[in-house]
N, CA, C and O of each residue as an XYZ file, in Angstrom:
448
protein
N     162.234    -62.754    -62.607
C     162.627    -63.331    -63.894
C     161.711    -62.793    -64.986
O     160.486    -62.834    -64.871
N     162.327    -62.292    -66.036
C     161.572    -61.751    -67.163
C     161.282    -62.870    -68.150
O     162.170    -63.638    -68.522
N     160.049    -62.946    -68.557
C     159.636    -63.958    -69.535
C     158.821    -63.273    -70.618
O     157.877    -62.537    -70.330
N     159.194    -63.522    -71.864
C     158.462    -62.993    -73.018
C     157.984    -64.185    -73.839
O     158.783    -65.040    -74.220
N     156.712    -64.240    -74.107
C     156.146    -65.370    -74.844
C     155.462    -64.846    -76.096
O     154.461    -64.133    -76.027
N     156.022    -65.213    -77.237
C     155.456    -64.799    -78.521
C     154.460    -65.836    -79.026
O     154.557    -67.021    -78.707
N     153.514    -65.375    -79.808
C     152.565    -66.261    -80.474
C     152.040    -65.564    -81.717
O     152.228    -64.362    -81.901
N     151.381    -66.340    -82.566
C     150.756    -65.764    -83.745
C     151.449    -66.064    -85.051
O     150.957    -65.698    -86.118
N     152.592    -66.730    -84.977
C     153.287    -67.071    -86.203
C     152.605    -68.214    -86.933
O     151.637    -68.794    -86.443
N     153.121    -68.527    -88.104
C     152.569    -69.616    -88.887
C     152.870    -69.447    -90.351
O     153.739    -68.665    -90.736
N     152.146    -70.183    -91.164
C     152.307    -70.124    -92.612
C     151.272    -69.154    -93.180
O     150.075    -69.288    -92.923
N     151.738    -68.195    -93.941
C     150.876    -67.166    -94.503
C     151.154    -67.061    -96.001
O     152.294    -67.215    -96.441
N     150.140    -66.808    -96.755
C     150.318    -66.640    -98.195
C     150.903    -65.270    -98.517
O     150.694    -64.304    -97.784
N     151.629    -65.204    -99.609
C     152.151    -63.952   -100.131
C     150.989    -62.955   -100.269
O     149.966    -63.249   -100.887
N     151.176    -61.784    -99.682
C     150.131    -60.769    -99.696
C     149.203    -60.809    -98.512
O     148.346    -59.939    -98.356
N     149.367    -61.811    -97.675
C     148.513    -61.976    -96.510
C     148.930    -61.109    -95.339
O     149.826    -60.270    -95.437
N     148.251    -61.340    -94.231
C     148.497    -60.546    -93.025
C     148.638    -61.453    -91.818
O     148.220    -62.611    -91.836
N     149.224    -60.914    -90.784
C     149.280    -61.639    -89.527
C     149.426    -60.653    -88.378
O     149.768    -59.486    -88.570
N     149.158    -61.154    -87.187
C     149.388    -60.371    -85.978
C     150.121    -61.241    -84.981
O     149.645    -62.309    -84.594
N     151.272    -60.776    -84.577
C     152.053    -61.455    -83.554
C     151.792    -60.792    -82.207
O     151.574    -59.584    -82.116
N     151.821    -61.612    -81.174
C     151.634    -61.106    -79.811
C     152.833    -61.491    -78.957
O     153.456    -62.531    -79.170
N     153.140    -60.660    -78.013
C     154.211    -60.933    -77.057
C     153.694    -60.557    -75.673
O     153.465    -59.386    -75.373
N     153.519    -61.570    -74.848
C     153.056    -61.342    -73.484
C     154.264    -61.340    -72.558
O     155.057    -62.282    -72.556
N     154.397    -60.289    -71.779
C     155.544    -60.149    -70.892
C     155.151    -60.403    -69.449
O     154.046    -60.070    -69.019
N     156.070    -60.996    -68.717
C     155.935    -61.121    -67.277
C     157.293    -60.831    -66.657
O     158.336    -61.050    -67.273
N     157.261    -60.336    -65.429
C     158.507    -59.987    -64.773
C     159.030    -58.623    -65.149
O     160.076    -58.196    -64.659
N     158.318    -57.943    -66.007
C     158.679    -56.601    -66.445
C     157.395    -55.914    -66.882
O     156.491    -56.553    -67.420
N     157.321    -54.631    -66.652
C     156.156    -53.887    -67.091
C     156.454    -53.270    -68.461
O     157.404    -52.503    -68.617
N     155.637    -53.615    -69.434
C     155.864    -53.070    -70.768
C     155.760    -51.546    -70.756
O     156.370    -50.876    -71.589
N     154.994    -51.001    -69.823
C     154.855    -49.548    -69.739
C     156.172    -48.868    -69.359
O     156.340    -47.667    -69.570
N     157.088    -49.630    -68.807
C     158.368    -49.066    -68.365
C     159.519    -49.369    -69.317
O     160.662    -48.997    -69.050
N     159.225    -50.038    -70.415
C     160.316    -50.537    -71.244
C     160.105    -50.255    -72.724
O     158.980    -50.224    -73.224
N     161.210    -50.055    -73.397
C     161.169    -50.082    -74.862
C     160.915    -51.519    -75.283
O     161.608    -52.441    -74.852
N     159.921    -51.690    -76.122
C     159.585    -53.021    -76.618
C     159.855    -53.071    -78.113
O     159.643    -52.088    -78.823
N     160.315    -54.198    -78.579
C     160.684    -54.285    -79.991
C     160.452    -55.682    -80.529
O     160.371    -56.661    -79.787
N     160.351    -55.738    -81.823
C     160.298    -57.000    -82.563
C     161.515    -57.066    -83.466
O     161.844    -56.107    -84.163
N     162.175    -58.208    -83.442
C     163.281    -58.513    -84.329
C     162.901    -59.743    -85.146
O     161.943    -60.444    -84.822
N     163.647    -59.992    -86.188
C     163.463    -61.239    -86.935
C     164.808    -61.726    -87.439
O     165.755    -60.961    -87.621
N     164.850    -63.028    -87.654
C     166.060    -63.643    -88.185
C     165.673    -64.631    -89.272
O     164.979    -65.617    -89.024
N     166.130    -64.350    -90.462
C     165.896    -65.240    -91.586
C     167.002    -66.286    -91.617
O     168.086    -66.056    -91.080
N     166.743    -67.424    -92.237
C     167.766    -68.477    -92.311
C     169.057    -67.946    -92.925
O     169.047    -67.352    -94.003
N     170.156    -68.165    -92.234
C     171.456    -67.761    -92.738
C     171.765    -66.291    -92.629
O     172.791    -65.832    -93.130
N     170.887    -65.539    -91.976
C     171.087    -64.092    -91.857
C     171.152    -63.672    -90.394
O     170.772    -64.419    -89.492
N     171.644    -62.457    -90.188
C     171.718    -61.915    -88.837
C     170.332    -61.456    -88.379
O     169.461    -61.129    -89.184
N     170.166    -61.446    -87.075
C     168.924    -60.942    -86.513
C     168.835    -59.437    -86.782
O     169.814    -58.709    -86.617
N     167.654    -58.982    -87.196
C     167.486    -57.579    -87.531
C     166.270    -56.991    -86.841
O     165.287    -57.681    -86.570
N     166.361    -55.704    -86.567
C     165.262    -55.002    -85.923
C     164.138    -54.771    -86.935
O     164.380    -54.311    -88.050
N     162.928    -55.091    -86.540
C     161.755    -54.875    -87.390
C     161.020    -53.609    -86.948
O     160.715    -52.743    -87.769
N     160.739    -53.507    -85.653
C     159.977    -52.365    -85.160
C     160.228    -52.176    -83.673
O     160.452    -53.136    -82.937
N     160.187    -50.912    -83.245
C     160.367    -50.581    -81.833
C     159.225    -49.692    -81.370
O     158.671    -48.903    -82.136
N     158.891    -49.840    -80.103
C     157.881    -48.981    -79.481
C     158.488    -48.426    -78.197
O     158.780    -49.171    -77.262
N     158.671    -47.119    -78.166
C     159.286    -46.480    -77.021
C     158.219    -46.031    -76.029
O     157.062    -45.818    -76.392
N     158.626    -45.895    -74.783
C     157.658    -45.561    -73.739
C     157.052    -44.174    -73.937
O     155.988    -43.891    -73.385
N     157.695    -43.307    -74.705
C     157.157    -41.965    -74.939
C     156.146    -41.951    -76.079
O     155.636    -40.897    -76.459
N     155.864    -43.136    -76.618
C     154.843    -43.226    -77.655
C     155.370    -43.190    -79.069
O     154.598    -43.206    -80.027
N     156.672    -43.141    -79.202
C     157.288    -43.117    -80.525
C     157.486    -44.543    -81.023
O     157.818    -45.441    -80.249
N     157.283    -44.740    -82.294
C     157.543    -46.032    -82.905
C     158.548    -45.853    -84.037
O     158.668    -44.779    -84.627
N     159.258    -46.928    -84.317
C     160.290    -46.895    -85.345
C     160.231    -48.199    -86.111
O     159.993    -49.260    -85.533
N     160.449    -48.119    -87.417
C     160.344    -49.291    -88.268
C     161.556    -49.432    -89.179
O     162.178    -48.449    -89.582
N     161.867    -50.672    -89.487
C     162.873    -50.934    -90.500
C     162.329    -50.494    -91.855
O     161.125    -50.546    -92.105
N     163.228    -50.066    -92.713
C     162.801    -49.624    -94.040
C     162.041    -50.722    -94.779
O     161.113    -50.444    -95.539
N     162.439    -51.957    -94.552
C     161.864    -53.087    -95.287
C     160.406    -53.349    -94.934
O     159.695    -54.012    -95.689
N     159.953    -52.830    -93.788
C     158.564    -53.101    -93.371
C     157.748    -51.832    -93.198
O     156.544    -51.899    -92.950
N     158.387    -50.679    -93.324
C     157.662    -49.423    -93.098
C     156.480    -49.317    -94.049
O     156.616    -49.524    -95.255
N     155.329    -48.994    -93.495
C     154.101    -48.921    -94.281
C     153.328    -50.224    -94.319
O     152.161    -50.251    -94.711
N     153.976    -51.303    -93.912
C     153.306    -52.623    -93.898
C     153.178    -53.186    -92.489
O     152.462    -54.162    -92.267
N     153.868    -52.573    -91.545
C     153.899    -53.100    -90.184
C     153.432    -52.040    -89.191
O     153.631    -50.840    -89.381
N     152.808    -52.529    -88.137
C     152.394    -51.650    -87.040
C     152.713    -52.335    -85.729
O     152.246    -53.443    -85.462
N     153.515    -51.667    -84.910
C     153.773    -52.166    -83.571
C     152.864    -51.410    -82.615
O     152.710    -50.192    -82.714
N     152.275    -52.134    -81.708
C     151.398    -51.497    -80.732
C     151.551    -52.213    -79.401
O     152.091    -53.317    -79.326
N     151.076    -51.578    -78.379
C     151.184    -52.190    -77.070
C     149.903    -51.970    -76.286
O     149.226    -50.954    -76.441
N     149.585    -52.940    -75.445
C     148.498    -52.809    -74.492
C     149.139    -53.006    -73.128
O     149.287    -54.129    -72.647
N     149.509    -51.912    -72.529
C     150.240    -52.004    -71.265
C     149.379    -52.587    -70.142
O     149.906    -53.152    -69.184
N     148.090    -52.452    -70.258
C     147.215    -53.049    -69.244
C     147.293    -54.575    -69.283
O     147.105    -55.249    -68.269
N     147.575    -55.103    -70.475
C     147.723    -56.551    -70.635
C     149.189    -56.967    -70.675
O     149.507    -58.145    -70.834
N     150.084    -55.980    -70.529
C     151.523    -56.269    -70.601
C     151.865    -57.018    -71.892
O     152.634    -57.979    -71.889
N     151.283    -56.559    -72.974
C     151.396    -57.262    -74.247
C     151.768    -56.277    -75.348
O     151.307    -55.136    -75.372
N     152.609    -56.746    -76.249
C     153.002    -55.968    -77.421
C     152.613    -56.767    -78.659
O     152.691    -57.996    -78.675
N     152.200    -56.059    -79.673
C     151.741    -56.688    -80.901
C     152.562    -56.196    -82.098
O     153.115    -55.097    -82.097
N     152.615    -57.047    -83.104
C     153.162    -56.637    -84.386
C     152.194    -57.110    -85.456
O     152.002    -58.311    -85.648
N     151.593    -56.168    -86.143
C     150.720    -56.490    -87.252
C     151.448    -56.200    -88.549
O     152.065    -55.147    -88.710
N     151.371    -57.131    -89.458
C     152.014    -56.951    -90.756
C     151.036    -57.343    -91.845
O     150.282    -58.306    -91.708
N     151.060    -56.584    -92.925
C     150.229    -56.924    -94.065
C     151.085    -56.910    -95.321
O     152.274    -56.593    -95.280
N     150.466    -57.254    -96.422
C     151.186    -57.352    -97.700
C     152.476    -58.147    -97.534
O     153.541    -57.744    -98.003
N     152.354    -59.275    -96.861
C     153.536    -60.074    -96.549
C     154.210    -60.598    -97.802
O     153.563    -60.926    -98.797
N     155.536    -60.667    -97.724
C     156.353    -61.133    -98.828
C     157.171    -62.335    -98.378
O     157.393    -62.507    -97.179
N     157.618    -63.160    -99.296
C     158.459    -64.293    -98.902
C     159.691    -63.858    -98.107
O     160.155    -64.598    -97.240
N     160.215    -62.691    -98.384
C     161.392    -62.221    -97.646
C     161.073    -61.800    -96.217
O     161.984    -61.462    -95.461
N     159.814    -61.812    -95.835
C     159.443    -61.584    -94.433
C     159.555    -62.866    -93.612
O     159.378    -62.849    -92.394
N     159.845    -63.960    -94.276
C     159.986    -65.244    -93.591
C     161.128    -65.201    -92.589
O     162.201    -64.669    -92.876
N     160.890    -65.762    -91.417
C     161.928    -65.823    -90.405
C     161.347    -66.116    -89.039
O     160.139    -66.296    -88.881
N     162.217    -66.159    -88.071
C     161.776    -66.290    -86.685
C     161.670    -64.882    -86.114
O     162.618    -64.099    -86.177
N     160.524    -64.577    -85.566
C     160.267    -63.252    -85.019
C     160.410    -63.312    -83.497
O     159.800    -64.142    -82.823
N     161.227    -62.416    -82.993
C     161.529    -62.385    -81.565
C     161.040    -61.088    -80.941
O     161.148    -60.014    -81.533
N     160.512    -61.207    -79.761
C     160.141    -60.046    -78.958
C     161.325    -59.679    -78.068
O     162.020    -60.550    -77.545
N     161.538    -58.390    -77.909
C     162.627    -57.907    -77.065
C     162.092    -56.839    -76.127
O     161.293    -55.988    -76.517
N     162.547    -56.901    -74.888
C     162.143    -55.904    -73.894
C     163.365    -55.221    -73.315
O     164.333    -55.878    -72.933
N     163.316    -53.934    -73.254
C     164.356    -53.135    -72.601
C     165.752    -53.385    -73.164
O     166.747    -53.250    -72.452
N     165.822    -53.741    -74.416
C     167.094    -53.959    -75.123
C     167.907    -55.120    -74.559
O     169.084    -55.272    -74.887
N     167.281    -55.945    -73.706
C     168.085    -57.006    -73.105
C     167.376    -58.340    -72.940
O     168.050    -59.364    -72.833
N     166.085    -58.376    -72.916
C     165.372    -59.639    -72.688
C     164.730    -60.121    -73.986
O     164.181    -59.336    -74.760
N     164.814    -61.428    -74.201
C     164.334    -62.011    -75.449
C     163.311    -63.106    -75.190
O     163.388    -63.832    -74.199
N     162.364    -63.208    -76.093
C     161.470    -64.346    -76.110
C     162.101    -65.480    -76.888
O     163.220    -65.366    -77.388
N     161.361    -66.586    -76.982
C     161.892    -67.765    -77.654
C     161.695    -67.697    -79.167
O     162.304    -68.463    -79.913
N     160.848    -66.783    -79.610
C     160.625    -66.608    -81.040
C     159.415    -67.364    -81.550
O     158.995    -68.367    -80.973
N     158.867    -66.863    -82.638
C     157.759    -67.529    -83.315
C     158.052    -67.514    -84.807
O     158.445    -66.487    -85.361
N     157.861    -68.645    -85.446
C     158.216    -68.795    -86.867
C     157.122    -68.204    -87.752
O     155.936    -68.484    -87.575
N     157.542    -67.394    -88.692
C     156.644    -66.881    -89.722
C     157.176    -67.335    -91.069
O     158.336    -67.091    -91.397
N     156.341    -67.986    -91.837
C     156.716    -68.442    -93.169
C     155.717    -67.880    -94.160
O     154.512    -68.106    -94.046
N     156.231    -67.147    -95.132
C     155.374    -66.572    -96.165
C     155.616    -67.337    -97.456
O     156.732    -67.353    -97.977
N     154.577    -67.964    -97.964
C     154.709    -68.758    -99.177
C     154.678    -67.854   -100.402
O     154.003    -66.824   -100.432
N     155.427    -68.275   -101.404
C     155.493    -67.466   -102.629
C     154.410    -67.861   -103.605
O     154.315    -67.286   -104.689
């Protein structure tokens, strides 16, 4: 059974920073594409950042330059660091593994 557990969300001021963590079990992050998605109230879930096993990363235009996805495969953990946060970054952030497994999400709220 694959389990993804996100943490690190919370209330952040406009312009602030945060780091989200996703600890995986039942799957090796070294063998999987790992990604972060987010869903704002009333909107569809959208891809924020992806980390491919070949070392390539990909970012949504809305966060490029402000976000960094990284992984520590020894800890089976993926991170998302974001800075210069904006109110429009508010949403539930979900970890995804291998394009099919989801975590329960962690709420990020950026105050204006």
